[in-house]
C-alpha positions as CSV (number, residue, x, y, z in Angstrom):
1,M,0.0,0.0,0.0
2,K,1.3,3.4,-1.0
3,T,1.6,6.0,1.6
4,S,1.0,9.7,0.9
5,P,4.1,11.9,1.3
6,P,4.1,14.0,4.3
7,T,2.6,17.5,3.7
8,S,4.8,20.4,4.7
9,S,3.3,23.5,6.2
10,P,3.6,26.6,4.1
11,P,6.5,28.9,5.1
12,R,5.8,31.6,7.6
13,P,5.2,35.0,5.9
14,R,8.2,37.4,6.4
15,I,7.1,40.4,8.3
16,G,8.6,43.8,7.5
17,L,8.5,46.9,9.8
18,A,8.5,50.3,8.0
19,L,9.4,53.0,10.5
20,G,8.5,56.5,9.2
21,S,10.0,59.9,9.5
22,G,8.9,62.5,12.0
23,S,12.0,64.0,13.8
24,A,11.5,64.0,17.6
25,R,8.2,62.2,17.2
26,G,10.3,59.2,16.1
27,W,10.9,58.1,19.7
28,A,7.3,56.7,19.4
29,H,8.9,53.9,17.3
30,I,10.5,52.6,20.5
31,G,7.1,52.2,22.0
32,V,5.8,50.5,18.9
33,I,8.6,48.0,18.8
34,R,8.1,47.2,22.5
35,A,4.3,46.8,22.1
36,L,4.7,44.6,19.1
37,K,7.1,42.3,20.9
38,D,4.7,42.1,23.9
39,A,2.1,41.0,21.4
40,G,4.4,38.3,20.0
41,V,5.3,40.1,16.8
42,E,8.9,40.5,15.8
43,P,9.8,41.6,12.3
44,D,12.1,39.8,10.0
45,I,13.0,43.0,8.0
46,V,13.3,46.5,9.3
47,C,13.4,49.7,7.2
48,G,13.5,53.3,8.3
49,T,13.3,56.8,7.0
50,S,14.9,59.6,8.9
51,I,14.4,59.1,12.7
52,G,12.9,55.7,11.8
53,A,16.3,54.8,10.4
54,L,18.0,55.8,13.6
55,V,15.6,53.8,15.9
56,G,15.5,50.9,13.4
57,A,19.3,50.6,13.3
58,A,19.6,50.5,17.1
59,Y,16.8,47.9,17.2
60,V,18.3,45.5,14.7
61,D,21.7,45.7,16.4
62,G,20.2,44.9,19.8
63,D,20.7,48.4,21.2
64,L,17.1,49.3,21.7
65,D,17.3,49.0,25.5
66,R,20.3,51.3,25.6
67,L,18.7,53.8,23.2
68,E,15.5,53.9,25.3
69,T,17.4,54.5,28.5
70,W,19.3,57.3,26.8
71,V,16.4,59.1,25.2
72,R,14.3,59.0,28.3
73,S,17.1,60.7,30.1
74,L,17.4,63.6,27.7
75,K,16.9,67.0,29.0
76,L,16.4,70.2,27.1
77,Q,20.0,71.3,28.0
78,T,21.3,68.0,26.6
79,V,19.5,68.3,23.4
80,V,20.8,71.9,22.9
81,S,24.3,70.6,23.4
82,F,24.0,68.5,20.3
83,L,23.0,71.5,18.1
84,D,26.1,72.3,16.1
85,F,24.9,75.6,14.5
86,S,26.0,76.5,11.0
87,L,24.7,78.3,7.9
88,G,26.6,76.0,5.6
89,G,23.8,73.8,4.2
90,G,21.7,73.8,7.4
91,L,21.2,75.4,10.8
92,I,22.4,72.3,12.5
93,K,25.3,70.2,11.1
94,G,24.2,67.1,13.0
95,N,27.8,66.0,13.5
96,K,27.6,66.0,17.3
97,L,24.5,63.8,17.4
98,I,25.9,61.3,14.9
99,D,29.3,61.2,16.7
100,F,27.4,60.4,19.9
101,F,25.3,57.8,18.1
102,R,28.4,56.2,16.6
103,S,30.3,56.0,19.9
104,H,27.4,54.7,22.0
105,F,25.4,52.5,19.7
106,V,25.9,50.9,16.3
107,D,29.0,51.5,14.1
108,R,29.1,48.5,11.8
109,D,28.3,47.7,8.2
110,I,24.6,47.3,7.5
111,T,25.2,43.9,6.1
112,D,26.7,42.7,9.4
113,L,23.5,43.6,11.4
114,E,21.4,40.8,13.0
115,R,18.6,41.1,10.5
116,P,18.0,42.8,7.1
117,F,17.9,46.6,7.5
118,G,17.5,49.4,5.0
119,A,17.3,53.2,5.2
120,V,15.9,55.8,2.8
121,A,17.6,59.0,1.8
122,T,17.1,61.5,-1.1
123,D,19.6,62.5,-3.7
124,L,19.5,66.3,-3.5
125,R,20.7,66.9,-7.0
126,R,18.6,64.4,-8.9
127,G,15.6,64.2,-6.5
128,R,15.9,60.4,-6.5
129,E,15.0,58.0,-3.7
130,I,18.2,56.3,-2.5
131,W,18.0,52.9,-0.7
132,L,20.9,52.5,1.7
133,R,21.5,48.8,2.3
134,D,25.2,48.6,2.8
135,G,28.1,50.6,4.1
136,P,28.5,52.1,7.6
137,V,25.3,52.2,9.7
138,T,26.0,55.7,11.0
139,E,26.6,57.1,7.5
140,A,23.2,55.7,6.4
141,V,21.4,57.1,9.4
142,H,23.2,60.5,9.1
143,A,22.0,60.8,5.4
144,S,18.5,59.6,6.2
145,I,17.9,62.2,9.0
146,A,19.5,65.2,7.1
147,L,16.3,67.3,7.1
148,P,16.8,70.2,4.7
149,G,17.2,73.6,6.3
150,L,18.0,72.0,9.7
151,F,20.7,69.4,9.1
152,A,23.5,69.7,6.6
153,P,23.4,67.2,3.7
154,V,25.7,64.2,3.6
155,L,28.2,63.3,0.8
156,R,28.1,59.7,-0.2
157,D,29.5,58.2,-3.4
158,G,29.7,61.6,-5.0
159,S,26.1,62.6,-4.3
160,W,24.7,64.9,-1.6
161,L,22.0,63.1,0.4
162,V,19.3,64.5,2.5
163,D,16.3,63.3,4.5
164,G,14.4,60.4,3.0
165,G,11.1,61.9,4.1
166,L,11.2,64.1,1.1
167,V,10.4,61.2,-1.2
168,N,9.3,58.2,1.0
169,P,8.3,59.1,4.5
170,V,7.0,55.6,5.4
171,P,9.2,53.1,3.5
172,V,6.7,50.3,2.7
173,S,8.2,49.9,-0.8
174,L,11.7,49.2,0.6
175,C,10.3,46.6,2.9
176,R,8.6,44.8,0.1
177,A,11.7,45.1,-2.1
178,M,13.7,43.4,0.6
179,G,11.3,40.4,0.7
180,A,8.6,41.3,3.2
181,D,5.3,39.5,2.7
182,I,3.4,41.5,5.3
183,V,4.4,45.1,6.1
184,I,3.5,46.8,9.3
185,A,4.0,50.6,8.8
186,V,4.3,53.4,11.4
187,D,3.1,56.8,10.2
188,L,4.1,59.6,12.7
189,N,2.4,62.4,10.8
190,T,-1.2,61.5,10.8
191,D,-2.5,64.4,12.9
192,L,0.0,67.2,12.3
193,L,-1.5,69.6,9.9
194,G,-1.9,73.1,11.5
195,R,-0.4,71.9,14.7
196,H,2.2,74.7,14.9
197,L,-0.2,77.5,13.9
198,K,-2.8,76.9,16.7
199,P,-2.6,79.7,19.3
200,R,-1.4,78.6,22.7
201,P,-2.6,80.1,25.9
202,L,-0.4,82.8,27.5
203,K,1.5,81.6,30.5
204,T,0.9,83.6,33.6
205,S,2.4,81.5,36.3
206,R,5.9,82.9,35.8
207,K,7.6,85.6,33.9
208,R,9.7,84.5,30.9
209,T,12.6,86.4,29.5
210,P,14.7,85.8,26.4
211,A,17.5,84.7,28.7
212,A,15.5,81.8,30.1
213,P,13.8,79.9,27.2
214,D,11.9,76.8,28.3
215,T,11.5,74.9,25.0
216,L,13.9,73.8,22.4
217,A,12.2,76.0,19.8
218,D,12.8,79.0,22.1
219,T,16.4,78.1,22.6
220,V,17.1,77.7,18.9
221,M,15.4,80.9,18.1
222,A,17.3,82.7,20.8
223,R,20.6,81.4,19.4
224,I,19.7,82.3,15.8
225,Q,18.5,85.8,16.7
226,N,21.3,86.3,19.1
227,G,19.2,87.6,22.0
228,M,16.5,89.5,20.2
229,S,14.0,90.6,22.8
230,Q,10.8,89.2,21.1
231,L,11.2,85.5,20.3
232,G,7.6,85.0,19.2
233,I,7.4,81.3,20.0
234,N,5.1,80.6,22.9
235,H,3.6,84.1,23.2
236,R,2.4,84.3,19.6
237,D,-0.2,86.9,18.7
238,E,-3.2,85.3,17.0
239,A,-3.5,88.3,14.7
240,G,0.2,88.5,13.9
241,P,2.3,86.3,11.6
242,P,3.6,82.9,12.8
243,A,7.2,82.7,14.2
244,M,9.9,81.6,11.8
245,L,10.4,78.1,13.3
246,D,6.6,77.6,13.3
247,V,6.4,78.4,9.6
248,L,9.3,76.0,8.9
249,A,7.8,73.2,11.1
250,S,4.3,73.6,9.6
251,S,5.7,73.6,6.0
252,I,7.6,70.4,6.8
253,N,4.5,68.9,8.3
254,I,2.4,69.7,5.1
255,M,5.1,68.2,2.9
256,Q,5.4,65.1,5.0
257,V,1.6,64.5,5.3
258,L,0.8,64.9,1.7
259,I,3.8,62.9,0.4
260,T,2.9,60.1,2.9
261,R,-0.7,60.0,1.8
262,S,0.4,59.8,-1.8
263,R,3.0,57.1,-1.3
264,L,0.7,54.9,0.9
265,A,-2.2,55.2,-1.6
266,G,0.0,53.6,-4.2
267,E,2.0,51.3,-1.9
268,P,-0.4,50.5,1.0
269,A,0.8,48.7,4.1
270,D,-0.9,45.6,5.4
271,V,-1.2,47.1,8.9
272,M,-1.0,50.8,9.7
273,I,0.0,52.1,13.1
274,T,-0.6,55.8,13.7
275,P,0.6,57.3,17.0
276,M,-1.1,60.6,17.9
277,L,1.7,63.0,18.3
278,A,0.5,66.5,17.4
279,D,1.7,67.9,20.7
280,V,5.2,66.7,20.2
281,A,7.1,69.4,18.2
282,L,9.7,68.9,15.5
283,M,12.6,69.1,17.9
284,D,11.2,68.0,21.2
285,F,13.7,65.2,21.5
286,H,13.6,65.7,25.3
287,R,10.0,64.5,25.5
288,A,10.7,60.9,24.7
289,S,8.4,59.4,27.4
290,I,5.3,61.0,25.8
291,A,6.2,59.8,22.3
292,I,7.1,56.2,23.5
293,E,3.8,56.0,25.4
294,A,1.9,57.2,22.2
295,G,3.6,54.4,20.2
296,Q,2.6,51.7,22.7
297,H,-1.0,53.0,22.7
298,A,-1.1,53.0,18.9
299,V,-0.2,49.3,18.7
300,E,-2.9,48.5,21.3
301,E,-5.4,50.3,19.1
302,A,-4.2,48.3,16.1
303,L,-4.2,44.8,17.7
304,S,-7.4,43.6,16.1
305,Q,-6.1,44.6,12.6
306,L,-2.8,43.0,13.4
307,R,-4.5,39.7,14.4
308,Q,-6.3,39.6,11.0
309,R,-3.0,39.8,9.1
310,V,-0.3,38.3,11.4
311,D,-0.4,34.9,13.1
312,F,0.6,35.5,16.7
């Protein structure tokens, strides 16, 4: 009597995690990764754009615990110390931050990381999307986070590279190109339009002076304007024009939201995770706890969708 050959179970789908751009809001990616792991989901492939590349690189190299400890300890004064002011290509060179990242976290070739990783940058001259899948991790991260106007561009292979969020804020396409069957994407820009132009209530509990700014935006403005008496950041007049950094941040938000919507319409993810981060400003790197909690909550909100697409 012939026996039937044993049937083999189909291979497990490869899960990709696409970590989107969003500057300081990107600390939410830490919360997302933590919550996914708690739910039993660990990606096989990780891709990141801008701050998503930084968090993703630390994650695939096993440095997420150390990164979280560090970002939760950041104070306003610490963040300001990383600002290497320059007018040569950007207000902030970014070298201090990248040097710290290189010395404390990953500094290996991307191909040597524990799982496949890719970062997205933009070729400034040609406007092309560049996928960084080899070479030094810190070089790829530096190029991917080089937000125009803030961070100076990075020279790689004869091309000047800037923030990947200009062309692909949530790198679903890169995840699929690297072999992901199911892509979980994290969009940090869902609720940002108009955030910086909403009037804030005047503070009456204490008197502020230009010499004692209490937010990073205030500090940056003070450094740029060299002690001008009217900073126009927190005490904005609803009838007057927005402050310079608010105009810049709002413009970046519009660009990011519209590009993200366009890319995701043509390249949809299987599962979307959308932390609510409108109250975390572009450079609020010292507010990591708020962003991380928002990331964890967003995964909890998406668990039913996750269960429909991912076996865990």
